[in-house]
N, C-alpha and C positions, 0 to 999 in steps of 0.2 A: 504494500500500500504506500502510495506517495503521500506523506504527511503534509506536503505543501498544498495538496488539493483537498485536504480535510481539516475540519475544525474540531479541536479537542474540547469536549464539553464536561469531562469529569472522569473519575475512576472509582471503582469499588472492588475490594478484595485484591487490589494490585492490578486490576484489569482496566485498561484505559479505553474510553469510549469516544469515537470520532463520528462526525457527520460529513460524508463526502459532499463536495460542492454540487453535484448533480441532484442531491436531495432537495435543494431549494427550488429546483425547477418544478417538482411535483407540487410544492406548496403554492407556487404562483399559478400553476395550471388549475389546482383545486379552487383557489380563491376566485378566479375569473369564471370557472364553470358554475359555481354557486351564485356568483354575482349576476351573471347573465340571465338567471332564471327570472328574477323580478327586479333586476337593476338595484339591488339592495346590498350595500357594503357589509351590513351586519351579517347577512347570510353567507357572504364570502368569508368573513372572519370565523363564523361558526364552522364552516367546512374545514378551514385550516386547523381550528382547534380539535376537531374530530380526528384529523389525520395525525396530529401531534400525539393525541391520546392513544391512537392505534399503534403508532410507532414506539410509544413508551412500552406498550405490551410486547412489541417485537423485541425491544431491548431486554425485557425481563425473560422472554423466551430464550434469547441467546445466552443470558446469564445462567439459565437452567442448564444448558449444555456445558458452559465453561466451568461452573462451580462443581458439577458432577465429575467432569474430567479432572479437575483439580484434586478431587478425592483419590484419584488413581495416579497421581503424580504427573499429570499432563498439564503443561502450562498453556495459557491463552495469551497471545501477544496483544491482541486488542479486539474490540468489537466495533464494526463500522456500519453505519446506516447508509443504504443506497435507496433510490426510488423503488426498487423491486423488493426491498426488505433488508434484513440485517444479516451480517456475516460475522461469526465468531471465528477468529483465526487461531485455531488450535495448532500447536506445534506438531501434533501427531494424533492418530486415533488408536485406541486400545485394540490390540489384535485378539484378545480373549473375547469370545462371543458374548458372554454375560455382561462384561464391562462395556463393550460397544453398544449393546442393546440399551443399557441404562443411560449412557451418555446421549444416545439418539432419542430415547423416549422422554428424557427430562424436559426438553423444550416444549413439546406439545402438552405435557402434564402441567406446566406453568400456566398455559392458556386455559386448560380445564379448570384450574383453581381460580383464575381470574373470572372466568365465566360463571363459576359457582358463586363467588362473592357477589358479582353483579346481579345474579338471579335472586339471591337472598335479599339484597338491598331493594330491588324492585318489588319483591313480594311483600316485605315488611312495610315498605313505604306506600304501598297501594298504587304504585305506578305501572305495574305489570299490565301490558295491553291484553284485552280480551281477544284471545285467538279465535274463538268461535265467531265473534262479531266481525273480526277481520276477514275470516273466510267467507262469510255471507254478505259482506259489504259490496256495493256496486263499485266497479272500477273507477267511475268518476269521483265517488266519495273518497276512495283511497288516494287519489292524486292530491287532494287537499288536506289529507290527514298528516299530522306531525307526530312521529313516534318519539318517545323520550330518548335523550342523548345516551343514557346508560343502557337502554335496550339495544340501540344501534351498536354500541360498543360490545355488548354481550354477543350479538349475532356475528360481529366481525371476528371475535375470538373463536366462536364455534367454526367459522369458515377457515380460520387459520389452522385450527386443529385438523379439520377434514383435509385441507390442502396438503399439510405436512405429513399426513398419514398415507398419502398415495404411495403404494409400494414400488417406488422408482427413484433412482438416483437423479438429482442430488438431494431430494427431499429426505426428511428424517425417516419416512416409511421405507425408503430403499435401504437405508443402513440397518433398520430394524429387521427387514426381511433377510438381508445378508447375514446378520448376526444369528438369526434363527436357523438359517440353512447351514451356517458354519458349525452348529452343534452336531450335524450329521455328516458333514463332508469337509474337505479341505477348503481353506479360506479362498484360494484362487478360484476353485470351481464354484464355490458359493457366490463369489463376486460375478463371475461370468453368467451364472444362471439368473441372479437378481438383475443384472444389467439387461439380459435378454427379455425378461419379463417387463422391465421398465420401458424398453424400446418398443415392445408390442403395444403397451398401453399408450405410448407416445403416438404411434401410428394411428391408433384408434381415435385419440384426441384430435389429431390433425384432420382425419376424415370427417368426424362429427362436426368439427369447427367450421368447415366449409358450408354445412347445411344449417347449423343452429347459431353458433356464436364464434366470431373470428378470434376471440381471446383464447379459445381452446386450441387454435392453430399455433398461437404464440407459445402457450404452455407446452404443447406437444413438441415443438422444436426445442424448447428449453430442456425438457425431460430427455429427449433423444440424444442431444449433445452431451448432457450431464452423465447419462448412463454410459455412453461410449467412452467418455473421459475417465470415469471411475474404473471401468474395466481395463482400459489401457494403463492407468496408474498402478492397478493391482498386478498386472502382468509384469510391469517393470520391477515392482517390489519382489515378486516371485523370482524373476530372473537374477536379481541381485542378492537373493537370500543367502547364497553360499559364499559371497565375496565379502572381504573386509577392505579397509582403507589401504592396507599394505599391498593389495593386488593392483592398485592403480596409482600408487605414489610415484611422483616425479622427483628424482633426486638431482637432476640438472636444472637449476633455476637461478635467476638473477635476484640479488637482494639490493634494494635501494636504501639509502640513508635518509632520514627525515629532511635533512638540509639539501639533498640533491634537487636539482631543478627538473622541471617537466621535460626539458630538452633532452636530458640523459635518458629518461624513460622512453621518449620518442625514438631515440637512436637504437635502443634495445628492441623496441617494438618492430622497427623496420629491418633490423639485422637478424631477427630470429622469429620463431613461431609464438613466442610468449605474448600474451595479451593481458595477463594479470600479474601483478608484482607484489612480493612481500616487502614490507618496510620494517627494518629492524635497527636497533641501536643497542650497543653493548651486549650483543647476542640475545636481545629480547625483542620479540615481535611487538611492534607498536601500532601496526595498521596494514591495510592492503590497498593497493591501487589498481582499479580495474580499467579496462580500455574506455568504458563510458565516462568514468571520472576523469581520466586523462584528457580525453577530447573536450569535455566541458571545461576543465581547468585551462586548457590552451585557449579556448574560445573566449573565456571570461577574463583571463589574467595574463596570457602570453607565456612564452616558453621559458622565461627566467623565474617563474613563480616556484616556490619550494613545494616539494612533494607533500610535506607535512600538512599543508593548508588545504589540500584537496583529497587526501587519502581517507578511507573509511576506517573509523576506529571501532566499528561494530562488526566483528567478524567471528567466525567459528574457529575454535582450536580443536584439532583432530588428533586422535591417537591411532597408531597403526592397527590395533585390534578392534576398532569400532566397526560395527556392521555397516556395510556400504549402503544398504537400502535406507537406513536411518539418515545417513549423511545426505543422500540424494533428495529425500523428501524435505529435509531441512533447507537445502539449497533452493528448492522450488518455492517453499512456503515463505522463506525469509528474503527471497530475491537476491541472494548472494551466489557467486559463481566460483569462489575459490576459498580454500582454507589451508592454513599452515598445519603441518603435522609435527607434533612434538613427542619425543620419547625421553623420559627422565629429565624433562625440562629443556631438552636440547632440540633445536630445529633440525629435522632430518629430511624434510621434503615438503611438497605441496600437492594438493589434489584440487582439480578444477572440474566443473560440470562437463566440459568438452571431453575430458578424458573418460569420464563415466559413460557418456553417450557413445563414445567410440568402443568401449568395452561391450556395451549392449549390442551395438551393430555387429561386432565380431562374433559374439556368442550366438546371435540370431542367425548369422550366416552359417555357423558351424552346425546349429540345430537343423537348419534347412538341408544342409549337405547330408547329415545323418539320416534324415527322413527319406531323402531320395535314394540313399544306398540300401535302405531296408526293404 
């Protein structure tokens, strides 16, 4: 997540919450949608207030995932609100089926609790709508009927639960289905089966959407892509399950000093295949410099600018015996592409995402060759 594009609004239990800049677009759209009904600004602000209340429920939903994961020793980097919902950026998912199920179901359970509280409030306050009267009312009467704010929020939470329980990735229901299947089969096979079920549902949504509601088409595409992505990620994890960091460690690499200029990094970049650099001082790693940071530093400050001013100080420290699949997942989720490898406190090499990708391609080619020879 690019923090420059997001607004930090607070934190709880060490988990920071951000609002992505695109979230404000939906507030503007909702305001004018409600305003245009009767040209009444108050109705526009009421629409915005409802969306804010709904997204507060979404934040609580994501905290349900995050705090449950925390019980199992899994950290959450942040929670970010987007127009399509919230995303809790967990560093990883538990591979034990029972734990994965609990983390997945925790979010929808939060919305069930919220809906239950709103139901009790509406019942005890006498604001609960008469469902029989609503069912028998004329359509013209329904158009002019105003339902209580709390009731609308209650129904929104019910819809959130139903939507998230769809048994397809990337919804919670897909992860719950995978966890249940994993009790009876290998995780990789469970993922493929759950992804296939999700993609079948996605195709059904797309087909029905062309006849009933175009939103189903959008949801269908979202599910189809998410299911394929999850299956692909699980395949990568499975293929890397027998590898450790030592299998892809690069022992020939350049080390930059913090006071070195960007010009020196450019010379190394042009003279070799290296695109990421370790920055160390007194045999201690103090940062990493990626190609992206190098180019941006050159553009903003010129070639004589010191490396220390543009290097990243937020980097992974790896050990030769670390499982490679965990390293790869962290590289993807954290957006980093290189990590120094230390053994007994001594820098012995580096690992970058490109090297892991090459290992995956080599092993895939070898498997294809084995399959052809059988």
